[in-house]
C-alpha positions as CSV (number, residue, x, y, z in Angstrom):
1,M,-9.8,-28.1,-13.1
2,P,-9.3,-24.9,-10.8
3,E,-9.9,-21.5,-12.4
4,V,-7.2,-19.7,-14.3
5,R,-7.2,-16.4,-12.5
6,V,-5.0,-13.2,-13.1
7,T,-1.9,-13.1,-10.4
8,G,-1.4,-9.5,-10.8
9,V,-0.6,-6.5,-13.3
10,R,2.6,-6.6,-15.2
11,H,3.2,-3.3,-17.2
12,I,1.3,-0.5,-19.2
13,D,2.4,0.3,-22.3
14,L,1.7,3.8,-24.1
15,A,2.4,5.9,-27.4
16,V,3.0,9.5,-27.7
17,P,4.4,11.7,-30.6
18,D,6.8,13.6,-28.2
19,Y,8.6,10.3,-27.8
20,D,12.2,12.2,-26.0
21,K,10.3,14.0,-23.6
22,Q,8.5,11.6,-22.3
23,V,11.4,8.9,-21.6
24,D,13.6,12.4,-20.3
25,F,10.4,12.8,-17.6
26,Y,9.7,9.1,-16.7
27,E,13.7,8.6,-16.6
28,N,15.1,11.7,-14.7
29,L,11.8,13.3,-13.0
30,W,9.8,10.3,-12.1
31,R,12.8,8.1,-11.0
32,L,12.0,4.9,-13.2
33,K,15.3,2.6,-14.2
34,K,15.2,2.7,-18.1
35,T,16.6,-0.6,-18.7
36,D,16.2,-1.4,-22.5
37,H,15.4,0.7,-25.2
38,D,15.7,1.0,-29.6
39,S,14.6,2.8,-31.9
40,G,11.9,4.4,-31.1
41,I,10.7,2.2,-28.0
42,A,12.0,2.2,-24.3
43,F,11.4,0.0,-21.3
44,F,11.2,1.6,-17.6
45,A,11.2,-0.9,-14.6
46,A,10.9,0.0,-10.8
47,E,13.7,-0.9,-8.7
48,G,11.6,-2.4,-5.9
49,S,10.0,-4.7,-8.6
50,P,11.1,-8.1,-9.9
51,E,9.1,-7.1,-13.1
52,Q,11.4,-6.7,-16.3
53,Y,9.5,-3.3,-17.0
54,I,6.2,-1.8,-15.7
55,L,6.2,1.0,-18.6
56,R,6.6,0.5,-22.1
57,I,7.2,4.1,-24.1
58,R,6.5,3.9,-28.0
59,Q,6.6,6.6,-30.4
60,S,3.7,7.1,-33.0
61,A,1.6,9.6,-34.5
62,D,-1.1,9.4,-32.3
63,R,-1.6,9.4,-28.3
64,R,-2.7,6.0,-27.5
65,V,-2.6,3.1,-25.0
66,D,-0.8,-0.3,-26.8
67,L,-1.8,-2.6,-24.2
68,I,-2.2,-3.5,-20.5
69,A,0.0,-6.4,-19.5
70,L,-1.3,-9.0,-16.7
71,G,0.0,-12.1,-15.2
72,V,-1.4,-15.7,-14.8
73,E,0.4,-18.8,-12.9
74,D,1.9,-20.3,-15.7
75,R,2.3,-21.4,-19.1
76,L,-0.7,-23.7,-18.7
77,A,-3.0,-21.5,-17.6
78,V,-2.0,-19.2,-20.4
79,D,-3.1,-21.5,-23.0
80,Q,-6.3,-22.6,-20.8
81,L,-7.5,-18.8,-20.8
82,A,-6.4,-18.3,-24.5
83,Q,-9.1,-21.3,-25.4
84,K,-11.5,-20.2,-22.8
85,L,-11.7,-16.7,-24.1
86,S,-11.6,-18.0,-27.9
87,R,-15.0,-20.4,-27.4
88,R,-16.2,-17.3,-25.9
89,G,-15.7,-15.0,-28.8
90,V,-13.2,-12.9,-27.7
91,K,-11.1,-11.7,-30.7
92,L,-7.4,-12.9,-30.1
93,V,-4.5,-10.6,-31.5
94,R,-1.7,-12.9,-31.1
95,E,-2.2,-16.5,-30.0
96,P,0.0,-18.2,-27.0
97,A,3.8,-18.0,-28.0
98,T,7.4,-16.8,-26.5
99,L,7.3,-13.3,-26.2
100,D,9.7,-11.1,-27.8
101,T,10.3,-8.3,-25.0
102,P,12.5,-8.0,-22.3
103,G,12.4,-11.4,-20.2
104,T,10.9,-13.4,-22.8
105,G,7.8,-15.4,-21.3
106,Y,5.2,-17.0,-22.8
107,G,1.9,-15.4,-23.2
108,F,-0.9,-14.0,-25.7
109,R,-3.0,-10.9,-26.4
110,F,-6.6,-10.0,-26.9
111,F,-9.2,-6.9,-27.3
112,D,-11.3,-6.5,-23.7
113,P,-15.1,-5.4,-24.7
114,D,-13.9,-2.0,-25.1
115,G,-11.1,-2.9,-27.9
116,R,-8.2,-2.3,-25.5
117,V,-5.4,-4.9,-26.1
118,V,-4.7,-7.1,-23.1
119,E,-1.7,-9.1,-22.8
120,I,-1.3,-12.6,-20.8
121,S,1.7,-14.2,-19.7
122,A,3.3,-16.0,-17.6
123,E,7.2,-17.5,-16.6
124,V,9.0,-13.8,-17.7
125,S,12.3,-13.9,-16.2
126,R,12.7,-11.9,-13.2
127,R,14.9,-8.9,-12.6
128,P,17.2,-8.3,-10.2
129,F,15.3,-5.8,-7.7
130,R,15.9,-4.4,-4.0
131,V,14.1,-3.2,-1.0
132,L,14.3,0.8,-1.3
133,E,15.4,2.3,1.4
134,Y,13.9,4.9,4.0
135,R,13.4,8.2,2.0
136,E,14.6,7.0,-1.0
137,S,11.8,8.7,-3.1
138,I,11.6,6.4,-6.0
139,P,8.6,4.5,-7.3
140,Q,8.9,0.6,-6.0
141,K,6.1,-1.0,-8.2
142,L,3.1,-0.1,-10.9
143,S,0.4,0.0,-8.3
144,H,-2.7,0.4,-10.5
145,V,-4.1,1.3,-14.0
146,V,-7.4,3.4,-14.4
147,F,-9.3,3.6,-17.5
148,Y,-12.7,4.9,-18.5
149,T,-15.3,2.9,-20.2
150,P,-18.9,3.7,-21.4
151,D,-20.4,0.6,-19.8
152,P,-18.4,0.0,-16.2
153,A,-20.9,-2.7,-15.0
154,S,-20.3,-5.0,-18.0
155,T,-16.4,-4.0,-18.3
156,V,-15.7,-5.3,-14.6
157,R,-18.0,-8.5,-15.1
158,F,-16.2,-9.2,-17.9
159,Y,-12.4,-8.9,-16.1
160,A,-14.2,-11.2,-13.2
161,D,-16.0,-13.6,-15.0
162,Q,-13.5,-14.2,-17.6
163,L,-9.9,-13.4,-16.2
164,G,-10.9,-14.5,-12.5
165,M,-10.3,-11.1,-11.1
166,F,-12.0,-10.0,-8.0
167,V,-14.4,-6.9,-7.4
168,S,-13.2,-5.1,-4.0
169,G,-15.3,-2.3,-4.6
170,W,-17.7,0.7,-6.1
171,I,-18.3,3.9,-6.4
172,G,-21.7,4.0,-7.0
173,D,-22.1,2.0,-10.1
174,H,-19.9,4.4,-12.3
175,F,-16.6,3.2,-10.5
176,G,-15.5,0.0,-9.9
177,F,-12.6,-1.7,-8.8
178,L,-10.8,-5.1,-9.5
179,R,-8.0,-6.9,-7.5
180,A,-5.6,-10.0,-8.3
181,S,-5.1,-13.5,-7.1
182,K,-1.7,-13.2,-5.7
183,Q,-1.2,-9.2,-5.5
184,P,-3.1,-8.2,-2.3
185,D,-3.4,-4.5,-3.3
186,F,-7.1,-3.1,-3.2
187,H,-6.9,-2.8,-6.9
188,V,-4.7,-3.2,-9.6
189,L,-7.5,-2.2,-12.4
190,A,-9.9,-0.2,-12.2
191,F,-13.1,1.4,-14.6
192,A,-14.7,4.7,-14.2
193,K,-17.8,5.9,-16.6
194,G,-16.9,7.6,-19.6
195,T,-15.7,7.5,-23.2
196,A,-13.6,4.6,-23.7
197,S,-9.9,6.1,-23.0
198,Y,-7.3,6.3,-20.5
199,F,-7.9,7.7,-17.1
200,H,-4.0,7.2,-15.4
201,S,-1.0,4.7,-14.1
202,S,-0.3,5.1,-10.5
203,F,3.3,4.5,-9.1
204,E,3.8,3.2,-5.6
205,L,6.5,4.6,-3.4
206,R,7.7,3.0,-0.6
207,G,5.4,5.3,2.2
208,Y,4.4,8.6,3.0
209,D,7.4,10.2,3.3
210,E,8.6,9.0,0.2
211,Y,5.4,10.1,-1.4
212,M,5.7,13.5,0.1
213,R,9.1,13.6,-1.4
214,G,8.3,12.4,-4.8
215,C,5.0,14.7,-4.9
216,G,7.8,17.8,-3.8
217,R,10.2,17.0,-6.6
218,A,7.6,17.1,-9.5
219,L,5.9,19.7,-7.7
220,Q,9.2,21.9,-7.7
221,A,10.1,20.8,-11.5
222,D,6.5,22.6,-12.2
223,V,4.9,19.6,-13.7
224,P,1.1,20.3,-13.6
225,L,-0.7,18.9,-10.4
226,L,-4.3,17.9,-11.3
227,W,-5.4,16.6,-8.5
228,G,-3.9,16.3,-5.0
229,L,-2.4,16.0,-2.1
230,G,-5.2,14.1,-0.9
231,K,-6.2,10.9,0.2
232,H,-9.1,8.6,-1.0
233,V,-11.3,6.6,0.8
234,P,-11.0,3.1,-1.5
235,A,-7.8,2.0,-1.4
236,D,-7.2,4.1,1.9
237,S,-4.6,5.5,-0.3
238,A,-2.9,8.6,-0.5
239,F,-3.2,10.4,-4.2
240,A,-1.4,13.1,-6.2
241,Y,-2.4,12.9,-9.9
242,F,0.1,14.9,-12.4
243,L,0.3,15.8,-16.0
244,D,3.4,14.1,-17.8
245,P,4.9,15.7,-21.3
246,N,2.3,14.5,-23.6
247,G,-0.8,14.9,-21.5
248,L,-1.1,11.7,-19.9
249,V,-2.0,11.2,-16.4
250,C,0.8,9.6,-14.0
251,E,-0.1,9.2,-10.1
252,Y,2.2,8.9,-7.6
253,S,0.8,7.3,-4.1
254,P,1.9,5.1,-0.8
255,P,0.8,1.6,0.0
256,Q,-2.9,1.1,-0.7
257,E,-4.9,-1.3,1.5
258,Q,-4.2,-5.2,1.6
259,I,-6.4,-7.8,1.4
260,L,-4.7,-11.1,2.5
261,D,-8.3,-13.2,2.4
262,N,-10.3,-13.0,-1.4
263,Q,-12.6,-15.8,0.3
264,C,-13.8,-13.7,3.1
265,Y,-13.4,-10.4,2.1
266,V,-16.9,-8.6,1.4
267,T,-17.1,-5.9,-1.2
268,K,-17.1,-2.8,-0.7
269,Q,-19.8,-0.1,-2.1
270,W,-19.9,4.1,-1.5
271,G,-23.1,5.6,-2.4
272,A,-23.4,8.0,-5.4
273,T,-24.2,10.9,-3.1
274,E,-20.9,10.2,-0.8
275,N,-17.4,12.2,-1.6
276,P,-15.0,8.8,-1.1
277,G,-12.6,11.0,-3.1
278,D,-10.8,12.7,-0.6
279,T,-10.9,12.0,2.9
280,W,-8.2,14.1,4.4
281,G,-9.8,17.3,2.4
282,T,-6.5,18.9,1.6
283,S,-6.6,18.2,-2.5
284,R,-6.8,20.7,-4.6
285,S,-8.0,20.3,-8.7
286,Q,-7.1,22.4,-11.6
287,N,-10.8,21.5,-13.1
288,L,-9.1,20.0,-16.0
289,P,-10.8,16.9,-17.8
290,E,-8.9,14.7,-16.9
291,A,-8.4,15.4,-13.0
292,V,-11.5,14.1,-11.1
293,P,-13.5,11.3,-12.7
294,P,-16.9,12.4,-13.0
295,G,-20.0,10.2,-13.3
296,N,-19.9,10.2,-17.0
297,R,-16.3,11.7,-18.6
298,P,-17.0,12.8,-22.2
299,G,-13.8,12.9,-23.9
300,P,-11.6,11.6,-27.0
301,T,-12.0,7.6,-27.7
302,D,-8.8,6.3,-27.5
303,P,-7.4,6.1,-31.1
304,G,-6.0,2.9,-30.2
305,L,-9.2,0.8,-29.5
306,W,-9.3,-2.2,-31.8
307,I,-6.1,-2.0,-33.2
308,A,-3.1,-4.0,-32.3
309,P,0.0,-2.1,-31.7
310,P,2.9,-2.8,-34.0
311,V,4.9,-4.1,-31.4
């Protein structure tokens, strides 16, 4: 029986106290498309992506991560992966069943080693999408999501061994990058050493001109720039980290390095004493704790760990 592998990232679900400001920011400034909403919950799609939504925002007394959603090939893969994880002692949050979110589909949820809720799904209906126009500075998809973890080696190994993800590279032993089987981006998920918490989500724009225009719009609106504009050596992609109204980090980036042959690719390694953060040397940091992930970031633990979200 072939190994079940995660095929890509679907969406990141966040809960925040100031719901109205968050919804307004991601719809009107960040330029995602609000596709569905109810009392205290909103779903946002990207015009260039077939995913029903790439970001969910829920109103909550605590600022927390509700879940990270990953895709697999089909319903059989969902069942096989749920059975595999259950046999290996992973705690399931929700057994495989029809999903009650936009696009329905079939999936389950579980706690990862740090207590994050991960949703695995398949057969979610695709939404109409389009190829973005030149100079259209709106996100075309969710690029990747990064978390902090006390033990990057163990956490990355879990996602590689249990979910079939590929390790693309490491910065020292404190920052590991993971890619998916059918999404050739250098990484869709990454883990940096620190207190178990959320670092950022990155939203991909069409190209460098669109990236610069999107960053310019955010700067003109006085959105706090934490780190940027620069270019990472890992993923060979530009970055700009901003702070949203609830103090969560969001990134604009152009397309990253593409890995088209998972079998021949050799995992990259950057030394702990190297500086792979900004190859251009143009970035500036406001020296906030969220700005640059050091070797061991202290900070508050995500209050959502080991607690399933209500929806």
